[in-house]
Backbone atoms as SQL, in Angstrom:
CREATE TABLE atoms (id INTEGER PRIMARY KEY, chain TEXT, resi INTEGER, resn TEXT, atom TEXT, x REAL, y REAL, z REAL);
INSERT INTO atoms VALUES
  (1, 'A', 1, 'UNK', 'N', 148.596, 194.030, 153.389),
  (2, 'A', 1, 'UNK', 'CA', 148.614, 192.762, 154.076),
  (3, 'A', 1, 'UNK', 'C', 148.471, 191.644, 153.039),
  (4, 'A', 2, 'UNK', 'N', 149.255, 190.618, 153.194),
  (5, 'A', 2, 'UNK', 'CA', 149.201, 189.477, 152.285),
  (6, 'A', 2, 'UNK', 'C', 148.141, 188.488, 152.809),
  (7, 'A', 3, 'UNK', 'N', 147.299, 188.009, 151.887),
  (8, 'A', 3, 'UNK', 'CA', 146.186, 187.137, 152.260),
  (9, 'A', 3, 'UNK', 'C', 146.120, 185.966, 151.288),
  (10, 'A', 4, 'UNK', 'N', 145.877, 184.780, 151.825),
  (11, 'A', 4, 'UNK', 'CA', 145.642, 183.609, 150.991),
  (12, 'A', 4, 'UNK', 'C', 144.143, 183.567, 150.713),
  (13, 'A', 5, 'UNK', 'N', 143.730, 183.846, 149.472),
  (14, 'A', 5, 'UNK', 'CA', 142.309, 183.965, 149.164),
  (15, 'A', 5, 'UNK', 'C', 141.498, 182.724, 149.542),
  (16, 'A', 6, 'UNK', 'N', 141.968, 181.504, 149.285),
  (17, 'A', 6, 'UNK', 'CA', 141.176, 180.347, 149.704),
  (18, 'A', 6, 'UNK', 'C', 140.855, 180.348, 151.206),
  (19, 'A', 7, 'UNK', 'N', 141.733, 180.928, 152.026),
  (20, 'A', 7, 'UNK', 'CA', 141.438, 181.014, 153.449),
  (21, 'A', 7, 'UNK', 'C', 140.212, 181.886, 153.694),
  (22, 'A', 8, 'UNK', 'N', 140.125, 182.988, 152.967),
  (23, 'A', 8, 'UNK', 'CA', 138.942, 183.847, 153.084),
  (24, 'A', 8, 'UNK', 'C', 137.690, 183.107, 152.621),
  (25, 'A', 9, 'UNK', 'N', 137.821, 182.368, 151.528),
  (26, 'A', 9, 'UNK', 'CA', 136.682, 181.635, 150.990),
  (27, 'A', 9, 'UNK', 'C', 136.227, 180.546, 151.953),
  (28, 'A', 10, 'UNK', 'N', 137.165, 179.833, 152.560),
  (29, 'A', 10, 'UNK', 'CA', 136.813, 178.782, 153.529),
  (30, 'A', 10, 'UNK', 'C', 136.126, 179.405, 154.736),
  (31, 'A', 11, 'UNK', 'N', 136.664, 180.496, 155.249),
  (32, 'A', 11, 'UNK', 'CA', 136.046, 181.174, 156.399),
  (33, 'A', 11, 'UNK', 'C', 134.640, 181.665, 156.052),
  (34, 'A', 12, 'UNK', 'N', 134.446, 182.111, 154.827),
  (35, 'A', 12, 'UNK', 'CA', 133.152, 182.614, 154.389),
  (36, 'A', 12, 'UNK', 'C', 132.126, 181.493, 154.250),
  (37, 'A', 13, 'UNK', 'N', 132.562, 180.310, 153.837),
  (38, 'A', 13, 'UNK', 'CA', 131.631, 179.224, 153.527),
  (39, 'A', 13, 'UNK', 'C', 131.504, 178.148, 154.602),
  (40, 'A', 14, 'UNK', 'N', 132.399, 178.128, 155.577),
  (41, 'A', 14, 'UNK', 'CA', 132.437, 177.028, 156.542),
  (42, 'A', 14, 'UNK', 'C', 131.107, 176.843, 157.277),
  (43, 'A', 15, 'UNK', 'N', 130.506, 177.916, 157.757),
  (44, 'A', 15, 'UNK', 'CA', 129.261, 177.790, 158.513),
  (45, 'A', 15, 'UNK', 'C', 128.128, 177.268, 157.641),
  (46, 'A', 16, 'UNK', 'N', 128.025, 177.794, 156.439),
  (47, 'A', 16, 'UNK', 'CA', 126.985, 177.361, 155.506),
  (48, 'A', 16, 'UNK', 'C', 127.119, 175.870, 155.180),
  (49, 'A', 17, 'UNK', 'N', 128.324, 175.439, 154.877),
  (50, 'A', 17, 'UNK', 'CA', 128.555, 174.039, 154.512),
  (51, 'A', 17, 'UNK', 'C', 128.349, 173.126, 155.721),
  (52, 'A', 18, 'UNK', 'N', 128.868, 173.517, 156.877),
  (53, 'A', 18, 'UNK', 'CA', 128.688, 172.721, 158.091),
  (54, 'A', 18, 'UNK', 'C', 127.210, 172.585, 158.453),
  (55, 'A', 19, 'UNK', 'N', 126.470, 173.676, 158.398),
  (56, 'A', 19, 'UNK', 'CA', 125.051, 173.628, 158.724),
  (57, 'A', 19, 'UNK', 'C', 124.283, 172.757, 157.743),
  (58, 'A', 20, 'UNK', 'N', 124.587, 172.888, 156.480),
  (59, 'A', 20, 'UNK', 'CA', 123.925, 172.072, 155.457),
  (60, 'A', 20, 'UNK', 'C', 124.250, 170.593, 155.661),
  (61, 'A', 21, 'UNK', 'N', 125.503, 170.291, 155.936),
  (62, 'A', 21, 'UNK', 'CA', 125.933, 168.909, 156.143),
  (63, 'A', 21, 'UNK', 'C', 125.278, 168.329, 157.393),
  (64, 'A', 22, 'UNK', 'N', 125.189, 169.126, 158.450),
  (65, 'A', 22, 'UNK', 'CA', 124.630, 168.628, 159.707),
  (66, 'A', 22, 'UNK', 'C', 123.128, 168.390, 159.620),
  (67, 'A', 23, 'UNK', 'N', 122.461, 168.990, 158.652),
  (68, 'A', 23, 'UNK', 'CA', 121.040, 168.690, 158.440),
  (69, 'A', 23, 'UNK', 'C', 120.861, 167.255, 157.965),
  (70, 'A', 24, 'UNK', 'N', 121.812, 166.769, 157.186),
  (71, 'A', 24, 'UNK', 'CA', 121.753, 165.396, 156.672),
  (72, 'A', 24, 'UNK', 'C', 122.344, 164.406, 157.677),
  (73, 'A', 25, 'UNK', 'N', 123.369, 164.835, 158.394),
  (74, 'A', 25, 'UNK', 'CA', 124.069, 163.967, 159.333),
  (75, 'A', 25, 'UNK', 'C', 124.079, 164.651, 160.700),
  (76, 'A', 26, 'UNK', 'N', 123.123, 164.310, 161.528),
  (77, 'A', 26, 'UNK', 'CA', 122.921, 165.006, 162.799),
  (78, 'A', 26, 'UNK', 'C', 124.078, 164.818, 163.785),
  (79, 'A', 27, 'UNK', 'N', 124.912, 163.811, 163.583),
  (80, 'A', 27, 'UNK', 'CA', 126.031, 163.584, 164.492),
  (81, 'A', 27, 'UNK', 'C', 127.271, 164.411, 164.129),
  (82, 'A', 28, 'UNK', 'N', 127.119, 165.361, 163.229),
  (83, 'A', 28, 'UNK', 'CA', 128.231, 166.217, 162.821),
  (84, 'A', 28, 'UNK', 'C', 128.580, 167.175, 163.951),
  (85, 'A', 29, 'UNK', 'N', 129.818, 167.112, 164.400),
  (86, 'A', 29, 'UNK', 'CA', 130.272, 167.994, 165.474),
  (87, 'A', 29, 'UNK', 'C', 130.688, 169.350, 164.890),
  (88, 'A', 30, 'UNK', 'N', 130.244, 170.412, 165.569),
  (89, 'A', 30, 'UNK', 'CA', 130.592, 171.760, 165.124),
  (90, 'A', 30, 'UNK', 'C', 131.346, 172.520, 166.210),
  (91, 'A', 31, 'UNK', 'N', 131.991, 171.773, 167.116),
  (92, 'A', 31, 'UNK', 'CA', 132.762, 172.436, 168.165),
  (93, 'A', 31, 'UNK', 'C', 133.950, 173.172, 167.528),
  (94, 'A', 32, 'UNK', 'N', 134.549, 174.060, 168.292),
  (95, 'A', 32, 'UNK', 'CA', 135.644, 174.875, 167.766),
  (96, 'A', 32, 'UNK', 'C', 136.818, 174.026, 167.286),
  (97, 'A', 33, 'UNK', 'N', 137.159, 172.977, 168.018),
  (98, 'A', 33, 'UNK', 'CA', 138.286, 172.113, 167.636),
  (99, 'A', 33, 'UNK', 'C', 138.021, 171.430, 166.298),
  (100, 'A', 34, 'UNK', 'N', 136.821, 170.834, 166.160),
  (101, 'A', 34, 'UNK', 'CA', 136.480, 170.164, 164.904),
  (102, 'A', 34, 'UNK', 'C', 136.401, 171.170, 163.757),
  (103, 'A', 35, 'UNK', 'N', 135.835, 172.326, 164.031),
  (104, 'A', 35, 'UNK', 'CA', 135.724, 173.377, 163.006),
  (105, 'A', 35, 'UNK', 'C', 137.114, 173.800, 162.519),
  (106, 'A', 36, 'UNK', 'N', 138.037, 173.999, 163.440),
  (107, 'A', 36, 'UNK', 'CA', 139.405, 174.368, 163.067),
  (108, 'A', 36, 'UNK', 'C', 140.095, 173.250, 162.300),
  (109, 'A', 37, 'UNK', 'N', 139.885, 171.999, 162.718),
  (110, 'A', 37, 'UNK', 'CA', 140.462, 170.865, 161.990),
  (111, 'A', 37, 'UNK', 'C', 139.910, 170.797, 160.574),
  (112, 'A', 38, 'UNK', 'N', 138.613, 171.032, 160.426),
  (113, 'A', 38, 'UNK', 'CA', 137.974, 171.024, 159.102),
  (114, 'A', 38, 'UNK', 'C', 138.575, 172.115, 158.222),
  (115, 'A', 39, 'UNK', 'N', 138.717, 173.302, 158.781),
  (116, 'A', 39, 'UNK', 'CA', 139.279, 174.410, 158.000),
  (117, 'A', 39, 'UNK', 'C', 140.717, 174.111, 157.582),
  (118, 'A', 40, 'UNK', 'N', 141.518, 173.586, 158.512),
  (119, 'A', 40, 'UNK', 'CA', 142.928, 173.284, 158.201),
  (120, 'A', 40, 'UNK', 'C', 143.030, 172.215, 157.114),
  (121, 'A', 41, 'UNK', 'N', 142.237, 171.151, 157.245),
  (122, 'A', 41, 'UNK', 'CA', 142.256, 170.093, 156.220),
  (123, 'A', 41, 'UNK', 'C', 141.812, 170.624, 154.861),
  (124, 'A', 42, 'UNK', 'N', 140.755, 171.406, 154.855),
  (125, 'A', 42, 'UNK', 'CA', 140.261, 171.972, 153.593),
  (126, 'A', 42, 'UNK', 'C', 141.335, 172.845, 152.943),
  (127, 'A', 43, 'UNK', 'N', 141.970, 173.696, 153.739),
  (128, 'A', 43, 'UNK', 'CA', 142.997, 174.589, 153.189),
  (129, 'A', 43, 'UNK', 'C', 144.216, 173.824, 152.689),
  (130, 'A', 44, 'UNK', 'N', 144.555, 172.734, 153.350),
  (131, 'A', 44, 'UNK', 'CA', 145.688, 171.928, 152.893),
  (132, 'A', 44, 'UNK', 'C', 145.402, 171.247, 151.561),
  (133, 'A', 45, 'UNK', 'N', 144.131, 171.139, 151.196),
  (134, 'A', 45, 'UNK', 'CA', 143.761, 170.502, 149.936),
  (135, 'A', 45, 'UNK', 'C', 143.366, 171.492, 148.850),
  (136, 'A', 46, 'UNK', 'N', 143.544, 172.765, 149.124),
  (137, 'A', 46, 'UNK', 'CA', 143.262, 173.800, 148.126),
  (138, 'A', 46, 'UNK', 'C', 144.569, 174.480, 147.724),
  (139, 'A', 47, 'UNK', 'N', 144.688, 174.857, 146.459),
  (140, 'A', 47, 'UNK', 'CA', 145.902, 175.563, 146.051),
  (141, 'A', 47, 'UNK', 'C', 145.940, 176.969, 146.662),
  (142, 'A', 48, 'UNK', 'N', 147.113, 177.391, 147.074),
  (143, 'A', 48, 'UNK', 'CA', 147.276, 178.738, 147.630),
  (144, 'A', 48, 'UNK', 'C', 147.102, 179.771, 146.519),
  (145, 'A', 49, 'UNK', 'N', 146.503, 180.887, 146.877),
  (146, 'A', 49, 'UNK', 'CA', 146.303, 181.991, 145.928),
  (147, 'A', 49, 'UNK', 'C', 146.434, 183.279, 146.731),
  (148, 'A', 50, 'UNK', 'N', 147.669, 183.779, 146.817),
  (149, 'A', 50, 'UNK', 'CA', 147.937, 184.949, 147.648),
  (150, 'A', 50, 'UNK', 'C', 147.639, 186.240, 146.918),
  (151, 'A', 51, 'UNK', 'N', 147.041, 187.180, 147.648),
  (152, 'A', 51, 'UNK', 'CA', 146.766, 188.515, 147.133),
  (153, 'A', 51, 'UNK', 'C', 147.239, 189.531, 148.167),
  (154, 'A', 52, 'UNK', 'N', 147.510, 190.736, 147.697),
  (155, 'A', 52, 'UNK', 'CA', 148.015, 191.771, 148.584),
  (156, 'A', 52, 'UNK', 'C', 147.047, 192.946, 148.690),
  (157, 'A', 53, 'UNK', 'N', 146.340, 193.257, 147.626),
  (158, 'A', 53, 'UNK', 'CA', 145.472, 194.429, 147.617),
  (159, 'A', 53, 'UNK', 'C', 144.004, 194.022, 147.571),
  (160, 'A', 54, 'UNK', 'N', 143.140, 194.983, 147.882),
  (161, 'A', 54, 'UNK', 'CA', 141.696, 194.746, 147.749),
  (162, 'A', 54, 'UNK', 'C', 141.345, 194.465, 146.295),
  (163, 'A', 55, 'UNK', 'N', 142.031, 195.147, 145.383),
  (164, 'A', 55, 'UNK', 'CA', 141.799, 194.915, 143.954),
  (165, 'A', 55, 'UNK', 'C', 142.147, 193.467, 143.599),
  (166, 'A', 56, 'UNK', 'N', 143.250, 192.992, 144.123),
  (167, 'A', 56, 'UNK', 'CA', 143.651, 191.606, 143.881),
  (168, 'A', 56, 'UNK', 'C', 142.655, 190.630, 144.470),
  (169, 'A', 57, 'UNK', 'N', 142.113, 190.954, 145.637),
  (170, 'A', 57, 'UNK', 'CA', 141.117, 190.091, 146.276),
  (171, 'A', 57, 'UNK', 'C', 139.835, 190.035, 145.443),
  (172, 'A', 58, 'UNK', 'N', 139.391, 191.176, 144.964),
  (173, 'A', 58, 'UNK', 'CA', 138.180, 191.229, 144.137),
  (174, 'A', 58, 'UNK', 'C', 138.397, 190.470, 142.832),
  (175, 'A', 59, 'UNK', 'N', 139.536, 190.678, 142.204),
  (176, 'A', 59, 'UNK', 'CA', 139.873, 189.995, 140.952),
  (177, 'A', 59, 'UNK', 'C', 139.915, 188.485, 141.160),
  (178, 'A', 60, 'UNK', 'N', 140.563, 188.041, 142.232),
  (179, 'A', 60, 'UNK', 'CA', 140.673, 186.613, 142.523),
  (180, 'A', 60, 'UNK', 'C', 139.313, 186.023, 142.842),
  (181, 'A', 61, 'UNK', 'N', 138.478, 186.762, 143.578),
  (182, 'A', 61, 'UNK', 'CA', 137.122, 186.285, 143.882),
  (183, 'A', 61, 'UNK', 'C', 136.327, 186.113, 142.597),
  (184, 'A', 62, 'UNK', 'N', 136.437, 187.047, 141.683),
  (185, 'A', 62, 'UNK', 'CA', 135.721, 186.941, 140.408),
  (186, 'A', 62, 'UNK', 'C', 136.181, 185.710, 139.631),
  (187, 'A', 63, 'UNK', 'N', 137.477, 185.477, 139.605),
  (188, 'A', 63, 'UNK', 'CA', 138.010, 184.298, 138.911),
  (189, 'A', 63, 'UNK', 'C', 137.522, 183.021, 139.592),
  (190, 'A', 64, 'UNK', 'N', 137.577, 182.999, 140.919),
  (191, 'A', 64, 'UNK', 'CA', 137.109, 181.815, 141.655),
  (192, 'A', 64, 'UNK', 'C', 135.640, 181.531, 141.335),
  (193, 'A', 65, 'UNK', 'N', 134.826, 182.564, 141.301),
  (194, 'A', 65, 'UNK', 'CA', 133.398, 182.389, 141.032),
  (195, 'A', 65, 'UNK', 'C', 133.148, 181.921, 139.602),
  (196, 'A', 66, 'UNK', 'N', 133.964, 182.351, 138.662),
  (197, 'A', 66, 'UNK', 'CA', 133.765, 181.996, 137.257),
  (198, 'A', 66, 'UNK', 'C', 134.246, 180.594, 136.922),
  (199, 'A', 67, 'UNK', 'N', 135.312, 180.145, 137.509),
  (200, 'A', 67, 'UNK', 'CA', 135.877, 178.855, 137.100),
  (201, 'A', 67, 'UNK', 'C', 135.596, 177.734, 138.100),
  (202, 'A', 68, 'UNK', 'N', 134.557, 177.895, 138.888),
  (203, 'A', 68, 'UNK', 'CA', 134.180, 176.831, 139.798),
  (204, 'A', 68, 'UNK', 'C', 134.992, 176.775, 141.067),
  (205, 'A', 69, 'UNK', 'N', 135.646, 177.849, 141.407),
  (206, 'A', 69, 'UNK', 'CA', 136.443, 177.875, 142.624),
  (207, 'A', 69, 'UNK', 'C', 135.604, 177.690, 143.869),
  (208, 'A', 70, 'UNK', 'N', 134.397, 178.259, 143.867),
  (209, 'A', 70, 'UNK', 'CA', 133.515, 178.108, 145.025),
  (210, 'A', 70, 'UNK', 'C', 133.146, 176.643, 145.207),
  (211, 'A', 71, 'UNK', 'N', 132.856, 175.961, 144.116),
  (212, 'A', 71, 'UNK', 'CA', 132.526, 174.529, 144.187),
  (213, 'A', 71, 'UNK', 'C', 133.717, 173.746, 144.705),
  (214, 'A', 72, 'UNK', 'N', 134.915, 174.139, 144.301),
  (215, 'A', 72, 'UNK', 'CA', 136.130, 173.475, 144.758),
  (216, 'A', 72, 'UNK', 'C', 136.306, 173.666, 146.271),
  (217, 'A', 73, 'UNK', 'N', 136.007, 174.854, 146.763),
  (218, 'A', 73, 'UNK', 'CA', 136.114, 175.138, 148.192),
  (219, 'A', 73, 'UNK', 'C', 135.075, 174.329, 148.967),
  (220, 'A', 74, 'UNK', 'N', 133.839, 174.295, 148.464),
  (221, 'A', 74, 'UNK', 'CA', 132.778, 173.525, 149.122),
  (222, 'A', 74, 'UNK', 'C', 133.139, 172.042, 149.151),
  (223, 'A', 75, 'UNK', 'N', 133.674, 171.530, 148.059),
  (224, 'A', 75, 'UNK', 'CA', 134.078, 170.123, 148.004),
  (225, 'A', 75, 'UNK', 'C', 135.199, 169.839, 149.011),
  (226, 'A', 76, 'UNK', 'N', 136.155, 170.754, 149.135),
  (227, 'A', 76, 'UNK', 'CA', 137.260, 170.573, 150.082),
  (228, 'A', 76, 'UNK', 'C', 136.747, 170.602, 151.524),
  (229, 'A', 77, 'UNK', 'N', 135.815, 171.499, 151.812),
  (230, 'A', 77, 'UNK', 'CA', 135.244, 171.578, 153.155),
  (231, 'A', 77, 'UNK', 'C', 134.455, 170.306, 153.460),
  (232, 'A', 78, 'UNK', 'N', 133.651, 169.852, 152.506),
  (233, 'A', 78, 'UNK', 'CA', 132.843, 168.645, 152.703),
  (234, 'A', 78, 'UNK', 'C', 133.720, 167.425, 152.951),
  (235, 'A', 79, 'UNK', 'N', 134.772, 167.274, 152.170),
  (236, 'A', 79, 'UNK', 'CA', 135.698, 166.147, 152.363),
  (237, 'A', 79, 'UNK', 'C', 136.355, 166.231, 153.738),
  (238, 'A', 80, 'UNK', 'N', 136.699, 167.436, 154.162),
  (239, 'A', 80, 'UNK', 'CA', 137.321, 167.625, 155.474),
  (240, 'A', 80, 'UNK', 'C', 136.335, 167.297, 156.596),
  (241, 'A', 81, 'UNK', 'N', 135.079, 167.683, 156.426),
  (242, 'A', 81, 'UNK', 'CA', 134.053, 167.349, 157.430),
  (243, 'A', 81, 'UNK', 'C', 133.965, 165.836, 157.587),
  (244, 'A', 82, 'UNK', 'N', 133.925, 165.140, 156.482),
  (245, 'A', 82, 'UNK', 'CA', 133.815, 163.675, 156.523),
  (246, 'A', 82, 'UNK', 'C', 135.010, 163.050, 157.230),
  (247, 'A', 83, 'UNK', 'N', 136.187, 163.566, 156.960),
  (248, 'A', 83, 'UNK', 'CA', 137.398, 163.029, 157.579),
  (249, 'A', 83, 'UNK', 'C', 137.419, 163.305, 159.087),
  (250, 'A', 84, 'UNK', 'N', 137.071, 164.509, 159.473),
  (251, 'A', 84, 'UNK', 'CA', 137.058, 164.875, 160.894),
  (252, 'A', 84, 'UNK', 'C', 135.949, 164.112, 161.623),
  (253, 'A', 85, 'UNK', 'N', 134.824, 163.926, 160.964),
  (254, 'A', 85, 'UNK', 'CA', 133.717, 163.200, 161.571),
  (255, 'A', 85, 'UNK', 'C', 134.109, 161.752, 161.903),
  (256, 'A', 86, 'UNK', 'N', 134.932, 161.162, 161.055),
  (257, 'A', 86, 'UNK', 'CA', 135.392, 159.788, 161.292),
  (258, 'A', 86, 'UNK', 'C', 136.460, 159.714, 162.384),
  (259, 'A', 87, 'UNK', 'N', 137.213, 160.785, 162.561),
  (260, 'A', 87, 'UNK', 'CA', 138.317, 160.811, 163.530),
  (261, 'A', 87, 'UNK', 'C', 138.354, 162.118, 164.319),
  (262, 'A', 88, 'UNK', 'N', 137.330, 162.417, 165.107),
  (263, 'A', 88, 'UNK', 'CA', 137.343, 163.671, 165.869),
  (264, 'A', 88, 'UNK', 'C', 138.451, 163.665, 166.922),
  (265, 'A', 89, 'UNK', 'N', 139.024, 164.843, 167.178),
  (266, 'A', 89, 'UNK', 'CA', 140.130, 164.933, 168.141),
  (267, 'A', 89, 'UNK', 'C', 139.716, 165.649, 169.430),
  (268, 'A', 90, 'UNK', 'N', 138.439, 165.840, 169.650),
  (269, 'A', 90, 'UNK', 'CA', 137.987, 166.524, 170.886),
  (270, 'A', 90, 'UNK', 'C', 137.686, 165.538, 171.988);
């Protein structure tokens, strides 16, 4: 199966980042619509990195962790939260 690794990373980190952000900004909406909008915006601002095998996924995860990829994903999610918070569609 072909997988875009940043999508896995966003899915893995979205709850953590949303919860952390909502501690500072209590008006942060975490409904399904806003959550999906946040994920879509974040993914549109991250470079695609497709993998096919588990080995490729592990290798890509290691590279992401070493070169600040996790920070890049968190920054993309945070920027998306801010944008959705200003213009919620629910």
